DOGU-327459 format. One record per residue (C-alpha): residue number from 1; residue in three letters; x, y, z. Coordinates in nm, 4 decimals. Layout:
<nodes>
<NUM "ala" <X Y Z>>
...
</nodes>
This chain:
<nodes>
<1 "met" <0.0000 0.0000 0.0000>>
<2 "thr" <0.1169 0.3551 -0.0688>>
<3 "thr" <0.0218 0.7010 0.0439>>
<4 "arg" <-0.0236 0.9812 -0.2079>>
<5 "gly" <-0.0050 1.2725 0.0342>>
<6 "thr" <0.2545 1.4358 0.2539>>
<7 "gly" <0.0908 1.3256 0.5771>>
<8 "ala" <0.2720 0.9950 0.6031>>
<9 "ala" <0.2256 0.9774 0.9794>>
<10 "ala" <-0.1507 1.0171 0.9433>>
<11 "ala" <-0.1564 0.7456 0.6780>>
<12 "val" <0.0386 0.5053 0.8999>>
<13 "phe" <-0.2028 0.5798 1.1868>>
<14 "ala" <-0.4956 0.5047 0.9557>>
<15 "leu" <-0.3379 0.1733 0.8554>>
<16 "val" <-0.2924 0.0773 1.2205>>
<17 "leu" <-0.6590 0.1563 1.2844>>
<18 "ala" <-0.7613 -0.0510 0.9837>>
<19 "ala" <-0.5571 -0.3461 1.1053>>
<20 "ala" <-0.7331 -0.3202 1.4395>>
<21 "gly" <-1.0754 -0.3237 1.2740>>
<22 "cys" <-1.1285 0.0489 1.3186>>
<23 "thr" <-1.2254 0.3141 1.0672>>
<24 "thr" <-1.1905 0.6898 1.0458>>
<25 "ala" <-1.4546 0.9234 0.9086>>
<26 "ala" <-1.4704 1.3000 0.8863>>
<27 "gly" <-1.7868 1.4529 1.0220>>
<28 "pro" <-2.0104 1.6898 0.8260>>
<29 "gly" <-1.8720 2.0384 0.7875>>
<30 "gly" <-1.5126 1.9483 0.8667>>
<31 "gly" <-1.3304 1.9012 1.1917>>
<32 "ala" <-1.1110 1.6208 1.3162>>
<33 "pro" <-1.1892 1.2632 1.2099>>
<34 "thr" <-1.3658 1.0455 1.4640>>
<35 "val" <-1.2476 0.6924 1.5342>>
<36 "thr" <-1.4885 0.4048 1.5772>>
<37 "ser" <-1.4648 0.0291 1.5877>>
<38 "ala" <-1.8300 -0.0377 1.6671>>
<39 "pro" <-2.0956 -0.1278 1.4068>>
<40 "pro" <-2.3786 0.1205 1.3465>>
<41 "ala" <-2.6652 0.1069 1.5926>>
<42 "gly" <-2.9108 -0.1635 1.4975>>
<43 "ala" <-2.6719 -0.3346 1.2600>>
<44 "ala" <-2.6372 -0.7105 1.2710>>
<45 "pro" <-2.2939 -0.8018 1.1400>>
<46 "asp" <-2.2211 -1.1619 1.0552>>
<47 "ser" <-1.9169 -1.3543 1.1788>>
<48 "his" <-1.6946 -1.1664 0.9326>>
<49 "gly" <-1.8093 -0.8176 1.0358>>
<50 "trp" <-2.0329 -0.7619 0.7308>>
<51 "asn" <-2.3842 -0.6249 0.7615>>
<52 "arg" <-2.6603 -0.5567 0.5125>>
<53 "gln" <-2.5503 -0.1965 0.4443>>
<54 "arg" <-2.1860 -0.2931 0.3851>>
<55 "leu" <-2.2947 -0.5643 0.1420>>
<56 "arg" <-2.5101 -0.3132 -0.0482>>
<57 "asp" <-2.2209 -0.0643 -0.0618>>
<58 "ala" <-1.9774 -0.3265 -0.1878>>
<59 "ala" <-2.2195 -0.4516 -0.4519>>
<60 "gly" <-2.2714 -0.0946 -0.5722>>
<61 "arg" <-1.9050 -0.0226 -0.6347>>
<62 "his" <-1.7916 0.0237 -0.9915>>
<63 "thr" <-1.4240 -0.0598 -1.0348>>
<64 "gly" <-1.2806 0.1132 -1.3383>>
<65 "val" <-1.0045 0.0035 -1.5730>>
<66 "thr" <-0.6903 0.2168 -1.5686>>
<67 "arg" <-0.5125 0.2848 -1.8978>>
<68 "thr" <-0.2453 0.5143 -2.0352>>
<69 "ala" <-0.4141 0.8438 -2.1242>>
<70 "lys" <-0.3930 0.9232 -2.4941>>
<71 "pro" <-0.3171 1.2784 -2.6094>>
<72 "ser" <-0.6518 1.4574 -2.6445>>
<73 "val" <-0.8088 1.7960 -2.5808>>
<74 "leu" <-0.9634 1.6768 -2.2528>>
<75 "asn" <-0.6458 1.5070 -2.1287>>
<76 "gly" <-0.4472 1.8109 -2.2403>>
<77 "leu" <-0.6169 2.0176 -1.9690>>
<78 "val" <-0.4386 1.8011 -1.7104>>
<79 "gly" <-0.0750 1.8432 -1.6195>>
<80 "ala" <0.1963 1.7387 -1.3785>>
<81 "val" <0.3071 1.9695 -1.0972>>
<82 "phe" <0.6832 2.0069 -1.0604>>
<83 "thr" <0.9150 2.2018 -0.8366>>
<84 "arg" <1.0954 2.4784 -1.0341>>
<85 "asn" <1.0874 2.3202 -1.3823>>
<86 "ala" <1.0077 2.0100 -1.5827>>
<87 "asp" <1.3516 1.8554 -1.5269>>
<88 "gly" <1.2730 1.7310 -1.1774>>
<89 "asp" <1.0314 1.4716 -1.0435>>
<90 "his" <0.6642 1.5514 -1.0672>>
<91 "phe" <0.4837 1.4987 -0.7386>>
<92 "cys" <0.1211 1.6030 -0.8008>>
<93 "thr" <-0.1375 1.6724 -1.0711>>
<94 "ala" <-0.3502 1.9791 -1.1572>>
<95 "ser" <-0.5940 2.0837 -1.4311>>
<96 "val" <-0.7289 2.3985 -1.5897>>
<97 "val" <-1.0651 2.5175 -1.4579>>
<98 "asp" <-1.2787 2.7897 -1.6135>>
<99 "ser" <-1.2354 3.1390 -1.4685>>
<100 "ala" <-1.2918 3.4999 -1.5685>>
<101 "gly" <-0.9157 3.5585 -1.5613>>
<102 "leu" <-0.8561 3.2553 -1.7869>>
<103 "asn" <-0.5625 3.1641 -1.5632>>
<104 "leu" <-0.6781 2.9149 -1.2978>>
<105 "val" <-0.5924 2.5538 -1.2153>>
<106 "val" <-0.7372 2.3264 -0.9468>>
<107 "thr" <-0.5464 2.0680 -0.7449>>
<108 "ala" <-0.5328 1.9213 -0.3942>>
<109 "ala" <-0.4447 2.1608 -0.1118>>
<110 "his" <-0.1818 1.9220 0.0242>>
<111 "cys" <0.0048 1.9549 -0.3056>>
<112 "val" <0.0622 2.3283 -0.2698>>
<113 "trp" <0.0231 2.4189 0.0979>>
<114 "asp" <0.1801 2.2625 0.4066>>
<115 "pro" <-0.0227 2.3619 0.7177>>
<116 "gly" <0.2992 2.3710 0.9204>>
<117 "leu" <0.5107 2.5635 0.6713>>
<118 "gly" <0.2701 2.7519 0.4464>>
<119 "arg" <0.2630 2.7761 0.0700>>
<120 "arg" <0.5094 2.5665 -0.1281>>
<121 "ala" <0.7114 2.7960 -0.3517>>
<122 "asp" <0.8610 2.7520 -0.6989>>
<123 "leu" <0.5905 2.5227 -0.8339>>
<124 "val" <0.5065 2.4916 -1.2037>>
<125 "phe" <0.2171 2.3362 -1.3946>>
<126 "val" <0.3095 2.1365 -1.7074>>
<127 "pro" <-0.0056 2.0415 -1.9041>>
<128 "gly" <0.0182 1.7529 -2.1465>>
<129 "tyr" <0.3575 1.6434 -2.0117>>
<130 "arg" <0.4877 1.3213 -2.1691>>
<131 "asp" <0.8289 1.1633 -2.1188>>
<132 "gly" <1.0106 1.4920 -2.0711>>
<133 "glu" <0.8225 1.6765 -2.3444>>
<134 "thr" <0.6285 1.9933 -2.2570>>
<135 "pro" <0.4005 2.0447 -2.5608>>
<136 "ser" <0.1841 2.3093 -2.3944>>
<137 "gly" <0.4505 2.4972 -2.2035>>
<138 "val" <0.5537 2.5405 -1.8413>>
<139 "trp" <0.3283 2.7645 -1.6298>>
<140 "pro" <0.4562 2.8927 -1.2916>>
<141 "leu" <0.2051 2.9115 -1.0065>>
<142 "leu" <0.1717 3.2734 -0.8932>>
<143 "ala" <-0.0979 3.2721 -0.6236>>
<144 "val" <-0.2563 2.9883 -0.4287>>
<145 "thr" <-0.5921 2.9905 -0.2474>>
<146 "val" <-0.6795 2.7309 0.0181>>
<147 "asp" <-0.9510 2.7158 0.2827>>
<148 "glu" <-0.8542 2.8231 0.6368>>
<149 "gly" <-0.9631 2.4789 0.7513>>
<150 "trp" <-0.6758 2.3364 0.5515>>
<151 "ser" <-0.4129 2.6012 0.6262>>
<152 "asp" <-0.4900 2.5944 1.0004>>
<153 "his" <-0.5319 2.2238 1.0700>>
<154 "ala" <-0.5276 2.0197 0.7469>>
<155 "asp" <-0.9032 1.9603 0.7396>>
<156 "pro" <-0.9478 1.6723 0.4892>>
<157 "asp" <-1.2907 1.8047 0.3923>>
<158 "val" <-1.1285 2.1041 0.2178>>
<159 "asp" <-0.8216 1.9395 0.0614>>
<160 "val" <-0.8745 2.1532 -0.2493>>
<161 "ala" <-0.6724 2.4466 -0.3858>>
<162 "phe" <-0.7023 2.6921 -0.6727>>
<163 "ala" <-0.3887 2.8457 -0.8192>>
<164 "val" <-0.3369 3.1335 -1.0617>>
<165 "val" <-0.0706 3.0553 -1.3202>>
<166 "gln" <0.1516 3.3055 -1.4954>>
<167 "ala" <0.0758 3.4028 -1.8539>>
<168 "gln" <0.3174 3.2822 -2.1197>>
<169 "gly" <0.3870 3.4696 -2.4417>>
<170 "gly" <0.1116 3.7154 -2.3576>>
<171 "arg" <-0.1542 3.4434 -2.3397>>
<172 "gln" <-0.3337 3.2878 -2.0438>>
<173 "val" <-0.3472 2.9121 -1.9974>>
<174 "gln" <-0.7206 2.8884 -2.0697>>
<175 "gln" <-0.6740 3.0798 -2.3960>>
<176 "val" <-0.4206 2.8175 -2.5028>>
<177 "leu" <-0.5889 2.4994 -2.3771>>
<178 "gly" <-0.9506 2.5661 -2.2858>>
<179 "ala" <-1.0861 2.4647 -1.9439>>
<180 "asn" <-1.3262 2.2377 -1.7591>>
<181 "arg" <-1.6106 2.3938 -1.5645>>
<182 "leu" <-1.6345 2.3743 -1.1851>>
<183 "gly" <-1.9224 2.1620 -1.0526>>
<184 "val" <-2.0501 2.1942 -0.6944>>
<185 "asn" <-2.3288 2.0188 -0.5035>>
<186 "arg" <-2.3698 1.7587 -0.7762>>
<187 "gly" <-2.4382 1.4649 -0.5451>>
<188 "tyr" <-2.2422 1.1528 -0.4610>>
<189 "arg" <-2.2911 0.9153 -0.7543>>
<190 "leu" <-2.1636 1.0431 -1.0868>>
<191 "pro" <-1.9867 0.8927 -1.3888>>
<192 "val" <-1.6378 1.0450 -1.4028>>
<193 "lys" <-1.3122 1.0263 -1.5918>>
<194 "val" <-1.0034 1.0640 -1.3720>>
<195 "thr" <-0.6698 1.1517 -1.5350>>
<196 "gly" <-0.3446 1.1973 -1.3458>>
<197 "tyr" <0.0321 1.1641 -1.3391>>
<198 "pro" <0.1935 0.8916 -1.1259>>
<199 "ser" <0.5369 1.0143 -1.0169>>
<200 "ser" <0.6846 0.6806 -1.1260>>
<201 "ser" <0.5776 0.7325 -1.4893>>
<202 "gly" <0.6412 0.9864 -1.7624>>
<203 "val" <0.2900 0.9560 -1.9055>>
<204 "pro" <-0.0554 1.0145 -1.7553>>
<205 "ile" <-0.3090 0.7442 -1.6742>>
<206 "thr" <-0.6866 0.7620 -1.6948>>
<207 "cys" <-0.9849 0.5681 -1.5617>>
<208 "ala" <-1.3595 0.5907 -1.6247>>
<209 "thr" <-1.5665 0.4950 -1.3212>>
<210 "thr" <-1.8552 0.6014 -1.0980>>
<211 "thr" <-1.8152 0.7959 -0.7756>>
<212 "ala" <-1.9569 0.6760 -0.4445>>
<213 "arg" <-2.0263 0.8389 -0.1083>>
<214 "gln" <-1.7503 0.7764 0.1445>>
<215 "ser" <-1.9061 1.0146 0.3985>>
<216 "pro" <-2.1243 1.3271 0.3797>>
<217 "thr" <-1.8098 1.5276 0.3044>>
<218 "gln" <-1.6049 1.2793 0.1004>>
<219 "leu" <-1.6319 1.0972 -0.2329>>
<220 "arg" <-1.4619 0.7707 -0.3306>>
<221 "ile" <-1.3648 0.5988 -0.6553>>
<222 "asp" <-1.2220 0.2528 -0.7200>>
<223 "cys" <-0.9567 0.2631 -0.9923>>
<224 "pro" <-0.6290 0.0672 -0.9794>>
<225 "asp" <-0.2739 0.2066 -0.9908>>
<226 "tyr" <-0.3348 0.5630 -0.8723>>
<227 "thr" <-0.0071 0.5904 -0.6848>>
<228 "gly" <0.2054 0.8837 -0.5647>>
<229 "gly" <0.1871 1.1850 -0.7951>>
<230 "thr" <-0.1824 1.1494 -0.8749>>
<231 "ser" <-0.2991 1.3764 -0.5919>>
<232 "gly" <-0.4932 1.6631 -0.7501>>
<233 "ser" <-0.6127 1.4557 -1.0477>>
<234 "pro" <-0.9490 1.5979 -1.1642>>
<235 "trp" <-1.2725 1.3966 -1.1548>>
<236 "val" <-1.4536 1.5069 -1.4704>>
<237 "thr" <-1.8201 1.4427 -1.5509>>
<238 "asp" <-2.0654 1.5723 -1.8158>>
<239 "phe" <-1.8210 1.5530 -2.1048>>
<240 "asp" <-1.9426 1.7715 -2.3924>>
<241 "pro" <-1.8296 1.6396 -2.7339>>
<242 "ala" <-1.8858 1.9819 -2.8896>>
<243 "thr" <-1.6458 2.1651 -2.6572>>
<244 "arg" <-1.4404 1.8556 -2.5613>>
<245 "thr" <-1.4535 1.9632 -2.1999>>
<246 "gly" <-1.6491 1.8640 -1.8905>>
<247 "thr" <-1.7164 1.9535 -1.5282>>
<248 "val" <-1.4740 1.8930 -1.2412>>
<249 "val" <-1.6564 1.7536 -0.9363>>
<250 "gly" <-1.3544 1.6371 -0.7354>>
<251 "val" <-0.9777 1.6001 -0.7184>>
<252 "ile" <-0.7789 1.3168 -0.5621>>
<253 "gly" <-0.7189 1.4256 -0.2027>>
<254 "gly" <-0.9285 1.4552 0.1114>>
<255 "tyr" <-0.9432 1.1434 0.3289>>
<256 "gln" <-0.5925 0.9998 0.3798>>
<257 "glu" <-0.4720 1.2780 0.1449>>
<258 "gly" <-0.6176 1.0823 -0.1446>>
<259 "gly" <-0.5952 0.7257 -0.0220>>
<260 "ala" <-0.3607 0.4769 0.1448>>
<261 "ser" <-0.4235 0.2205 -0.1312>>
<262 "pro" <-0.3467 0.2817 -0.5013>>
<263 "asp" <-0.6761 0.1109 -0.5908>>
<264 "thr" <-0.9150 0.3388 -0.3988>>
<265 "ser" <-0.9003 0.7191 -0.4121>>
<266 "tyr" <-1.0898 0.9934 -0.2327>>
<267 "ser" <-1.1909 1.3551 -0.2838>>
<268 "ser" <-1.3298 1.6248 -0.0624>>
<269 "tyr" <-1.6935 1.6747 -0.1624>>
<270 "phe" <-1.7306 1.9813 -0.3850>>
<271 "gly" <-1.9996 2.1749 -0.2000>>
<272 "asp" <-2.0532 2.5266 -0.0678>>
<273 "arg" <-1.7063 2.5512 0.0881>>
<274 "val" <-1.5373 2.4751 -0.2452>>
<275 "gln" <-1.7626 2.7262 -0.4197>>
<276 "ala" <-1.6623 2.9906 -0.1638>>
<277 "leu" <-1.2972 2.9005 -0.2165>>
<278 "tyr" <-1.3338 2.9370 -0.5938>>
<279 "asp" <-1.5055 3.2750 -0.5454>>
<280 "arg" <-1.2122 3.3936 -0.3350>>
<281 "ala" <-0.9601 3.2719 -0.5903>>
<282 "thr" <-1.1378 3.4518 -0.8750>>
<283 "gly" <-1.2611 3.7578 -0.6855>>
</nodes>
């Protein structure tokens, strides 16, 4: 098992809880996770700890197939996040999101802001990156907006960040590439395409699947091989063939900073807090 975020200690703690038969879940509206090892009230687990609700949840999961992402307009909106330039290792993923300034990307907050140290400097966004090639340029991150819940105490329910990128050659990134729309309060079960950059590979991967409710403030997907580097990967629904773009309803992050297993990933639910964050970033 691997962890995609910077909170390795938290991930190890979560694994210890899992081994002990415990789970962690963030409560509605944020705050610290609560730990429980007891079944829900009224549940009747069998000898293996399964109850009727868990069986229904498991049967409802849709495990996607992960493939190498082909060059396309939609995949071209996604890029790797590097420190300083494209010569180093990429450690996260971001994507272009529609804005009035035509200059905004969305990613996971833990990719760009350490609650103990503040904003991570010298980051660049490289859309369409493949095996050292930068077909759509290198775009430095100028300004980063995160929720105070993240900056103050790493609230997993707001592990989302918006970043303004610097214009290149007199053009903004959305003018060059286009952009996905932002989707908020869209519910828990949606068909999505998730594209991201594992740090162990020079090419992006993609998976089509269906989201599920992890908690009132978290979404989950089941797609294999989403390892380190895929934090911030956009969850895109409502693909429009005419514009070749869609709507971002999540990014890999949130619970366990995206997931302690490469086969299951999480996202903070895109609700009113994410809308308010977007409004601040574009205001």
